[in-house]
N, C-alpha and C positions, 0 to 999 in steps of 0.2 A: 913455146913461141915457135912460129913457123920459120922455115928456112928463108934466108934473105936471097932474092934473085940476083943473079950475076950481071944481067943486062936488062935494059928496058923491054927488050923483045921477050924476055922470060916472064914478064908480068901478064897475068890474064886480062882479058878485056873488061871483066867486071870483078871488082874486089869487095871483100867484106872489110869491116873496120879492123878485124884481127889480122887480115892479110896486109893491110896498110901499115901496121905497126912496124914490122921488120924492114919494110922498104924505106921508111923514113927514120928508122932507129929511134922510135918514140914509144912511150908507154900507152896503155889503154886510155887513161884519162885525157891525155893530150890529143890522142887520135879522135876521141869523141868530141872534144872541144873544137878541134879544127872543122869537123863535120857540122856540129850543131851551130857554130858561128857562121857557117857558110864560106869559110876560107877555102875549104875544099867542097866543091859542089857534090851533091849526092842525090840519090833517088830513094824513095821509101816504097817497099813492097810489103804491105801489111806492117808487121813489127820489125821487118828486116831492113837494114840500111845497106845500100850498095853504092860503090864509087866506080864510075866509069874510068877506064884507063886514060881517056882523053882529058877528063877533068883533073886527074892527077898530074898529067903532063902540063896542063894549063897552070895549075898551082905552082909547079916547079919552075916553069918559065917566067911566071910573074914574081918569083922570089918569095912566095908565101904571102903576098899582099892580096887583099880583097879586090876582085876585079869585076865590079858591076853586079853580078848576081849573088844571091844569098841562098845557097843550097836548099835543103828540104825545109828549112825553118824560117822562111821569109816572114811568116806571121809574127814570129818572135821579135824580129828586128825591124822590119819595115812598118808594121802597124802599131807597134808599141809607142806610147807617148814618149817624147824625148824628155830626158831629165838631165839637167846640168847642175853644176855647183852654183851657177848664177841664180837658178830658181830659189835655192836655199838662201843665198845672200840677199835676194830681193825681198824675201819674206822678213828677214831681219831688219832691213832698211825701212820696211813699211810698218814696223811696230812690234816686231818680235815674233817668236814662234807661237803657233796656235796649239796650246797644250791640249785642248779638247779634241783635236784631230789625232792625237797620238794614242 
């Protein structure tokens, strides 16, 4: 694991996910979840994910809440059909589950 910076000024302008981990004291899976969910905005350069220092600052100032944008994976969240538990309960109310669809 990389060394944890002592101040915000010590953080580079562009971070990798691995460099983000010690800053937030989180593991690899959590770091990737924050990025893929868009909670921390990121940019993709080929297969590489990069987090801008200002986007990390915004995440910290927002207290870790999603603030409008969805990082590199907007197609996963914004364009995906919405699914709620109500959809399932409506199917039950309309005559049960469609076993053929399973």
